C-alpha positions in Angstrom: -14.3 -8.3 -31.8 -14.0 -6.5 -35.2 -14.8 -2.8 -35.6 -18.3 -2.0 -36.7 -17.1 1.2 -38.5 -13.7 1.4 -40.1 -11.5 2.9 -42.8 -8.9 1.1 -44.9 -6.0 2.7 -46.7 -3.1 1.1 -48.7 -0.8 1.7 -51.6 -2.4 3.2 -54.7 -1.2 0.2 -56.7 0.3 -3.1 -55.7 2.4 -5.0 -58.3 3.4 -8.4 -57.1 5.0 -11.6 -58.5 8.3 -13.1 -59.4 10.2 -11.1 -62.1 8.0 -8.1 -61.8 10.8 -5.8 -60.7 11.6 -5.5 -64.4 8.6 -3.2 -64.6 10.2 -0.6 -62.4 11.4 1.7 -65.2 7.9 2.0 -66.7 6.3 2.5 -63.3 8.8 5.3 -62.3 8.5 6.9 -65.7 4.7 7.2 -65.3 5.2 9.1 -62.0 7.9 11.7 -62.6 10.8 13.0 -64.6 13.8 12.8 -62.2 14.2 10.1 -59.5 16.1 9.8 -56.2 16.8 6.2 -55.5 17.2 5.2 -51.9 19.0 1.9 -51.6 21.1 -0.1 -49.2 24.7 0.4 -48.3 25.8 -1.4 -51.5 23.9 0.0 -54.4 25.8 -2.4 -56.7 23.6 -5.2 -55.4 20.8 -3.8 -57.5 23.0 -2.7 -60.4 20.8 -4.2 -63.1 17.7 -2.4 -61.7 19.5 0.9 -61.4 21.1 0.7 -64.8 17.8 0.5 -66.6 15.7 3.2 -64.9 15.6 5.4 -67.9 15.1 8.7 -65.9 17.9 10.9 -64.6 18.7 9.3 -61.3 20.7 10.1 -58.1 21.4 7.3 -55.7 21.3 7.8 -52.0 22.7 4.8 -50.0 21.3 3.9 -46.6 23.9 2.1 -44.5 21.8 1.3 -41.4 18.5 2.1 -39.7 17.6 5.7 -40.7 17.8 8.7 -38.4 16.2 12.1 -38.5 19.5 13.5 -39.6 19.7 11.0 -42.5 16.2 11.9 -43.6 17.2 15.6 -43.5 20.3 14.9 -45.7 18.4 12.7 -48.1 15.6 15.3 -48.6 18.3 17.9 -49.3 19.9 15.5 -51.9 16.5 15.0 -53.5 15.9 18.7 -53.8 19.3 19.3 -55.2 18.7 16.7 -57.9 15.3 18.1 -58.7 13.7 14.7 -58.0 10.0 14.6 -58.3 9.7 10.8 -57.6 11.4 8.5 -55.1 12.3 4.9 -55.6 13.1 3.0 -52.4 14.8 -0.3 -53.2 15.8 -2.3 -50.0 14.6 -3.4 -46.6 12.3 -1.6 -44.2 15.0 1.0 -43.3 15.5 2.0 -46.9 11.8 2.2 -47.6 11.1 4.2 -44.4 13.7 6.7 -45.5 12.2 6.9 -49.0 8.8 7.6 -47.5 10.2 10.2 -45.2 11.9 12.0 -48.1 8.7 11.8 -50.3 6.7 13.4 -47.5 9.3 16.1 -46.8 9.5 17.0 -50.6 5.8 17.7 -50.6 5.3 19.2 -47.1 8.6 21.0 -46.5 10.1 21.6 -43.1 12.3 19.3 -41.0 11.7 15.7 -39.9 11.5 16.9 -36.3 8.5 19.1 -37.2 6.5 15.9 -37.8 8.0 13.2 -35.6 5.9 11.8 -32.8 7.0 11.9 -29.2 10.4 13.6 -29.7 9.3 16.1 -32.3 6.5 18.6 -32.8 4.1 16.0 -34.1 2.9 18.4 -36.7 0.2 17.0 -39.0 1.2 16.0 -42.6 -1.2 18.0 -44.8 0.1 17.4 -48.4 0.1 14.1 -50.3 3.7 12.9 -50.4 5.7 13.0 -53.6 5.2 9.7 -55.6 7.2 6.9 -54.0 7.7 3.5 -55.4 8.6 1.0 -52.7 10.5 -2.2 -53.8 11.2 -4.5 -50.8 14.3 -6.7 -50.9 13.5 -8.4 -47.6 10.2 -10.0 -46.5 9.6 -8.4 -43.1 8.4 -4.9 -42.4 5.6 -4.5 -45.0 6.8 -0.9 -45.1 5.8 -0.8 -48.8 2.2 -0.4 -47.7 2.4 1.3 -44.3 1.6 4.8 -43.4 4.6 5.6 -41.2 8.4 5.9 -41.4 10.4 5.0 -38.3 13.4 7.2 -37.6 16.0 6.9 -34.8 16.7 10.0 -32.8 20.0 9.0 -31.1 20.0 12.0 -28.7 16.7 10.7 -27.2 17.7 7.0 -27.3 14.4 6.4 -29.1 12.9 5.6 -32.4 9.8 7.6 -33.4 7.5 7.8 -36.4 6.5 10.2 -39.1 2.9 9.0 -39.6 0.1 9.8 -42.1 -2.0 8.0 -44.6 -0.7 10.6 -47.1 2.7 8.9 -46.8 1.7 5.5 -48.1 3.8 4.7 -51.2 2.1 5.3 -54.5 3.2 1.9 -55.8 4.3 -1.2 -53.9 6.4 -3.4 -56.2 6.8 -6.8 -54.5 9.1 -9.3 -56.3 10.1 -12.3 -54.2 13.1 -13.0 -56.5 14.7 -9.9 -54.9 14.7 -11.6 -51.5 16.5 -14.8 -52.6 19.9 -13.3 -51.7 18.9 -12.5 -48.1 21.3 -14.3 -45.7 19.7 -16.7 -43.1 20.0 -14.2 -40.2 18.1 -11.5 -42.2 15.6 -14.0 -43.3 15.0 -15.1 -39.7 14.7 -11.6 -38.3 12.6 -10.1 -41.1 10.4 -13.2 -41.3 9.6 -13.2 -37.6 8.8 -9.5 -37.8 6.4 -10.3 -40.7 4.7 -13.0 -38.7 4.3 -10.7 -35.7 2.8 -8.0 -37.9 0.1 -10.5 -38.9 -0.6 -11.7 -35.4 -0.7 -8.3 -33.6 -3.4 -6.8 -35.9 -5.4 -10.1 -35.7 -5.8 -9.7 -31.9 -5.8 -5.8 -32.0 -8.7 -3.9 -30.4 -8.9 -2.1 -33.8 -9.2 -5.2 -36.0 -11.6 -5.0 -38.9 -13.1 -7.6 -41.2 -10.6 -6.6 -43.9 -7.6 -6.8 -41.7 -8.8 -10.1 -40.3 -8.7 -11.7 -43.7 -5.3 -10.3 -44.5 -3.9 -11.4 -41.1 -5.3 -14.9 -41.4 -3.7 -15.4 -44.9 -0.5 -13.9 -43.7 -0.3 -16.3 -40.8 -0.9 -19.2 -43.2 1.9 -18.0 -45.4 4.3 -17.7 -42.4 3.4 -21.2 -41.4 4.4 -22.7 -44.8 7.2 -20.2 -45.7 9.2 -19.1 -42.7 11.2 -22.2 -41.8 11.5 -23.3 -45.4 12.9 -19.9 -46.6 15.4 -20.0 -43.8 16.5 -23.5 -44.5 16.8 -22.9 -48.3 17.1 -19.3 -49.4 16.6 -20.4 -53.1 13.2 -21.9 -52.4 11.1 -19.4 -54.5 7.8 -20.8 -53.2 8.9 -20.2 -49.6 10.2 -16.7 -50.5 6.9 -15.9 -52.2 5.0 -17.0 -49.1 7.1 -14.7 -47.0 6.9 -11.8 -49.4 3.1 -12.1 -49.3 3.2 -12.5 -45.5 5.0 -9.2 -45.2 2.8 -7.5 -47.6 -0.4 -8.7 -45.9 0.9 -7.9 -42.5 1.8 -4.4 -43.7 -1.7 -3.8 -44.9 -3.2 -5.2 -41.7 -1.0 -3.2 -39.3 -1.5 0.1 -41.2 -5.2 -0.2 -40.6 -5.6 -2.1 -37.3 -2.5 -1.1 -35.3 0.0 -3.3 -33.5 0.6 -4.1 -29.9 3.1 -4.6 -27.1 5.7 -6.4 -29.2 6.2 -3.4 -31.3 5.7 -1.0 -28.5 8.6 -2.5 -26.7 10.7 -3.2 -29.8 10.7 0.4 -30.8 12.1 1.5 -27.4 14.6 -1.4 -27.3 15.9 -0.4 -30.8 16.5 3.1 -29.5 18.2 1.8 -26.4 20.7 -0.7 -27.8 21.8 -1.8 -31.3 19.2 -4.5 -31.7 17.8 -5.1 -35.2 14.1 -4.6 -35.2 13.2 -8.1 -36.4 15.4 -9.7 -33.7 13.7 -7.6 -31.0 10.3 -8.7 -32.3 11.4 -12.3 -32.4 12.6 -12.3 -28.8 9.5 -10.5 -27.5 6.8 -12.4 -29.4 6.3 -15.4 -27.1 6.7 -13.4 -23.8 4.1 -10.8 -25.0 1.6 -13.5 -26.0 2.0 -15.2 -22.6 1.5 -11.8 -20.8 -1.6 -10.9 -22.9 -3.1 -14.4 -22.5 -2.4 -14.4 -18.7 -4.0 -11.0 -18.3 -7.0 -11.8 -20.4 -7.7 -15.1 -18.6 -7.5 -13.1 -15.3 -9.7 -10.1 -16.2 -11.8 -11.2 -19.2 -11.8 -15.1 -19.3 -14.6 -15.0 -21.9 -12.8 -12.6 -24.3 -13.0 -13.4 -28.0 -9.3 -12.5 -28.2 -8.4 -15.8 -26.5 -10.3 -17.6 -29.3 -8.2 -15.5 -31.8 -4.9 -16.6 -30.2 -6.1 -20.2 -30.5 -7.1 -19.6 -34.1 -3.6 -18.2 -34.8 -2.1 -21.3 -33.2 -4.2 -23.5 -35.5 -3.0 -21.5 -38.6 0.6 -21.7 -37.6 0.7 -25.3 -36.6 -1.7 -26.6 -39.2 -3.6 -28.5 -36.5 -7.4 -27.7 -36.3 -7.6 -28.3 -32.5 -4.4 -26.5 -31.5 -4.4 -24.5 -28.3 -2.7 -21.2 -27.4 0.0 -23.2 -25.7 0.5 -25.2 -28.9 1.0 -22.0 -30.8 3.5 -20.8 -28.3 5.4 -24.0 -28.6 5.5 -23.6 -32.4 6.8 -20.1 -32.1 9.4 -21.2 -29.5 10.6 -24.0 -31.7 10.8 -21.7 -34.8 12.8 -19.1 -32.9 15.2 -21.8 -31.8 15.4 -23.4 -35.3 16.2 -19.9 -36.8 18.9 -19.3 -34.3 17.4 -16.1 -32.8 19.2 -15.1 -29.6 17.8 -13.4 -26.5 18.1 -9.6 -26.2 21.1 -10.0 -23.8 23.2 -11.0 -26.8 22.9 -7.4 -28.0 24.1 -5.9 -24.7 20.8 -5.3 -22.9 20.7 -6.0 -19.2 18.1 -6.4 -16.5 18.9 -2.9 -15.2 17.4 -1.4 -18.4 14.0 -3.2 -18.2 12.4 -0.6 -16.0 13.1 2.3 -18.3 12.1 0.4 -21.4 8.8 -0.6 -19.9 8.1 3.0 -18.9 8.8 4.4 -22.4 7.0 1.6 -24.2 3.8 2.3 -22.2 3.6 5.7 -24.1 4.2 4.2 -27.5 1.5 4.5 -30.2 2.0 0.9 -31.0 0.5 0.0 -27.7 -2.9 1.3 -28.8 -3.8 -1.9 -30.5 -2.8 -4.3 -27.7 -5.8 -6.4 -26.7 -5.5 -5.8 -23.0 -3.7 -3.1 -21.0 -0.5 -4.3 -19.5 0.9 -2.8 -16.3 4.4 -1.4 -15.9 5.4 -4.5 -14.0 3.9 -6.8 -16.7 5.8 -5.0 -19.4 9.0 -5.1 -17.3 8.6 -8.9 -16.8 8.2 -9.3 -20.6 11.5 -7.5 -21.2 13.3 -9.6 -18.5 11.9 -12.8 -20.1 13.1 -11.7 -23.5 16.7 -11.2 -22.3 
């Protein structure tokens, strides 16, 4: 199942543990002399972190999911400030913007020069400016991934800037920063993190290294996800989910994803659906479609054993079946109050177009079995 030959790339340094965000000033000072701080819509949330940075700092708030235009504006702000280091403090959207700015500072040009699918897809040739990624949600694992997702509203699509040269120089993972996440954000980001451990685990590009990361990430999701949602102040559960997100980020950056993310990216560009919510709604339908296809065309596939192993890790039951895993996911989605995609305004009439666009997504490269247009369309309809 796992690749005989492989590469593995991740952040130059990972600093993890409760309270370690206090080390941010020293980390940033070791990388540059002027810093652009990308943060969420309310920078005051991280006032104590920002107050003690030590370096001349300009703050760039990110109100929602980043667009190519926002990346263009942020890069201009970084140049105007003379920034030579980027600190991205926030969720996946903030960190993706920070990575995009760091890449543009070093490589020049416009986001559309480098974007896949809707842009020129130009290769990134220069190592990005130093970027310190400080996640405040436990979901995307963006602190250790090699891409930045940007929306291009004119194309109704999200596309990626992608290169190993974009991986943050330092990932600073402090679970205490996620304690203030409200339950809906905990649910969406946590289910995204779980998905990003499962998809690399069954990917055609899985490696021995990513397998170990994915297994541990799934174990952490099993113990942490429901508990963190039920009690946001449960630091042990928050730590489990911060590790789940970090491990999933490292796994997906090196083993690719699958149909959940292939569809979620298109859905996020079609309607105002938070990425984690899209992944949550799609997860069970995609597993069902993949398992059905594998049982039909390759009943002896080792991927079926992997889905069963994932079920055992999630349920904590040594003999759990794929169906037991699906039941655990369904129960978790229900407990966490995740709605179907119809709640965000998507209708059956859009399923055809979503399936067609998703088939061309780079995320599909890791899916363990090719899914037809009709199979992808059925997944979308089921997720509504």
